[in-house]
C-alpha positions in Angstrom: 97.3 112.7 117.2 99.5 113.9 120.0 96.8 115.1 122.4 95.4 112.8 125.1 91.8 113.4 124.0 90.5 111.0 121.3 88.4 112.3 118.5 84.6 111.9 118.9 81.9 111.4 116.3 81.5 115.1 115.7 85.2 115.6 115.2 85.2 112.7 112.7 82.2 114.3 110.8 84.2 117.5 110.6 87.3 115.7 109.3 85.2 113.7 106.8 83.8 117.0 105.4 87.3 118.5 105.2 88.5 115.4 103.4 85.8 115.8 100.9 86.4 119.5 100.5 89.7 120.7 102.0 89.1 124.3 101.0 85.7 124.5 102.8 85.4 127.5 105.1 84.4 127.1 108.7 81.0 128.7 107.9 80.4 126.2 105.1 81.4 123.3 107.3 79.1 124.5 110.0 76.1 124.8 107.6 76.8 121.4 106.0 77.1 119.6 109.4 74.3 121.5 111.2 76.7 122.8 113.8 77.5 126.3 115.0 80.4 128.2 113.5 82.0 128.6 116.9 81.8 124.8 117.6 83.4 124.0 114.2 86.1 126.6 114.6 87.0 125.5 118.1 87.1 121.9 117.2 89.2 122.5 114.1 91.6 124.6 116.1 91.9 121.9 118.8 92.5 119.2 116.2 95.2 121.4 114.6 96.9 122.0 117.9 96.5 118.4 119.0 98.1 117.0 115.9 95.0 115.4 114.4 95.4 117.5 111.3 98.7 116.9 109.6 100.7 119.1 107.2 99.5 120.3 103.9 102.6 118.7 102.4 101.0 115.2 102.3 98.7 116.4 99.5 101.6 117.3 97.2 102.6 114.6 94.7 106.4 114.2 94.4 106.1 113.6 90.7 104.7 117.1 90.3 108.1 118.2 91.6 110.0 116.1 89.1 110.4 113.0 91.4 108.3 110.2 89.9 110.1 107.3 91.5 109.3 106.2 95.1 111.5 103.7 96.9 111.7 102.3 100.4 115.1 101.9 102.0 115.3 99.7 105.1 118.3 100.3 107.3 120.0 98.7 110.3 121.4 101.3 112.6 123.8 101.4 115.5 121.2 102.3 118.2 123.6 104.6 120.0 123.7 106.8 116.9 120.0 106.8 116.1 119.5 110.5 116.8 122.5 111.4 114.7 121.2 109.1 111.9 117.7 110.7 112.1 119.2 114.2 111.8 121.3 113.2 108.8 118.3 111.6 107.1 116.4 114.8 107.7 119.1 116.7 105.8 118.5 114.7 102.6 115.7 116.5 100.7 114.6 113.3 98.9 113.9 111.5 102.2 110.2 112.2 102.7 109.4 109.9 105.6 111.3 107.8 108.2 109.7 105.3 110.5 111.5 103.5 113.4 110.6 99.8 113.3 110.7 96.9 115.6 112.3 93.7 114.5 115.5 93.1 112.5 115.3 96.3 110.5 115.5 99.6 112.4 114.3 102.2 109.9 112.0 102.4 107.0 112.9 105.4 104.8 110.6 106.5 102.0 112.5 108.4 99.3 111.6 110.0 96.0 113.9 110.3 93.0 114.0 111.7 89.5 115.2 108.4 87.9 117.2 105.2 88.7 120.5 107.0 88.6 119.2 109.6 91.1 117.9 106.8 93.3 121.3 105.1 93.3 122.9 108.3 94.5 120.3 108.8 97.2 120.7 105.2 98.5 124.5 105.7 98.5 124.2 108.9 100.6 121.9 107.1 103.1 124.4 104.2 103.4 127.3 106.7 103.9 125.6 108.1 107.0 127.7 107.3 110.1 125.7 104.8 112.2 123.9 103.1 109.3 125.3 99.6 109.2 123.4 98.1 106.2 120.6 99.1 103.8 118.2 97.5 101.3 116.4 99.4 98.7 113.1 98.4 97.1 111.6 100.4 94.2 107.8 101.0 94.5 106.3 99.7 91.3 102.9 101.2 91.8 100.6 102.4 94.6 97.9 99.8 95.2 96.1 101.5 98.2 96.8 105.2 98.5 97.1 106.8 101.9 93.6 106.9 103.4 91.8 107.4 106.6 88.2 107.8 105.3 87.1 104.3 106.4 88.3 105.0 109.9 86.7 108.5 109.9 83.4 107.0 108.7 83.5 104.4 111.5 84.3 107.1 114.1 81.5 109.4 112.8 79.1 106.4 113.1 80.1 105.0 116.5 82.6 107.4 118.1 85.6 105.4 116.8 84.9 102.3 119.0 86.2 99.1 117.5 83.5 96.5 116.7 83.2 94.1 119.7 84.5 96.5 122.2 
């Protein structure tokens, strides 16, 4: 979330309800949670503007678009060219996420591909970007723990997000 204000227990309850039923209306959420419609609407709007609610794209499965393979490419980058490299990676449609890392590897690039040959070509395009010094590609064999935030939302709804022992 990009805003300074942390989510409170009520925000977490709203997000849990949305996670369970992403198509729920504001009125339905208000009724389910015992809150006023205006409260829910204002909080959802604030969370959208503050960055707590991400893009709808995260819900789309790449294999539904004909890209069943997922791989992770780690890259070492000439730091003076990081902005240029980031822009070039953004220009590759199969690059779905890029994280800047600390340590010996500079970037973690999540890519999707149609098959092994396609992945080979994507990895080559990444390596050819000026400023990328070296890459390593690892094919994801299967997803063991899918992207999730529900356990954190449940804790936040229960105790306002405070860590145990704090």
